[in-house]
TORMAR-755324 format. One record per residue (C-alpha): x, y, z; residue in three letters. Coordinates in steps of 0.1 Angstrom, whole numbers, plus 5000, padded with zeros to 4 digits. Layout:
N
XYZALA ...
// end
This chain:
117
242390572381VAL 243890242371GLN 244890092335LEU 244189722333GLN 245989572304ALA 245389202292SER 245788992262GLY 249388892261GLY 250588532260GLY 252888282239LEU 252588292202VAL 254288142174GLN 256088342148PRO 253588472123GLY 250888462148GLY 248588732160SER 247488862194LEU 245189152206ARG 245989362236LEU 243589562255SER 243989822283CYS 240889962300ALA 240690262323ALA 238790242355SER 238090472382GLY 237090862381SER 237690942345VAL 235991222326PHE 237491162293SER 240891022278MET 243391222255ASN 246191042239ASP 246490682245MET 249390462237GLY 251290122238TRP 255090102248TYR 257189782250ARG 260289692269GLN 262389382259ALA 264889222283PRO 268089452288GLY 266589712268LYS 264990052273GLN 261090102270ARG 260290212234GLU 257090362219LEU 255090112199VAL 252090322189ALA 249790612200THR 246390722191ILE 244791072198THR 241191132209SER 240291212174GLY 241790872161GLY 245090982145SER 247690732150THR 251390702149ASN 253590382150TYR 257390282153ALA 258990202122ASP 259589832134SER 255689762136VAL 254189972107LYS 252089742085GLY 251889472111ARG 250389652143PHE 246889852144THR 245890072173ILE 242590152180SER 240390272210ARG 236790282222ASP 236190612238ASN 232790502253ALA 234690222273LYS 237990422279ASN 239890132265THR 242690112240VAL 243489812217TYR 246589692199LEU 246189432172GLN 249489262167MET 249889062134ASN 252688882118SER 254588872150LEU 258188842152LYS 260688702177PRO 261789052183GLU 258489172193ASP 258788972225THR 258589212253ALA 256389342281VAL 253689582267TYR 252489852286TYR 249590092279CYS 249790452287ASN 246990732289ALA 246491092295TRP 243491102317VAL 241191422321VAL 240091422357ARG 240191782370GLY 243491812356GLY 245391612330VAL 247391332343TYR 249491042328ASN 249090692338TYR 250890362331TRP 249190002330GLY 250789692347GLN 252089542315GLY 251389242297THR 253988982286LEU 253988902249VAL 256288612240THR 256988532203VAL 258588182199SER 258287872183SER 
// end
């Protein structure tokens, strides 16, 4: 199973980006999925998670600005990021609990988001 993240890039403060992360390979279903980020010199931190039923959880720093969603038919999770700030600059990683026989945890390769004027 591979998680392929995309959608990062350079954006000005106040702008928007939409990240996507698709799972490929032998996947029966997906349980919780989420996005994490790691800024230079900092530890990886949770950004948002979403359960298979659609319940969401957000870091306080992104509440009201970011929206996580998923398409179960496509085994894909999204992160809509609005009102971006320079402090949102980081490598964003997707994460998923995948059901394939047992339940296994996978990370995507990361996509860089840079917020700068």
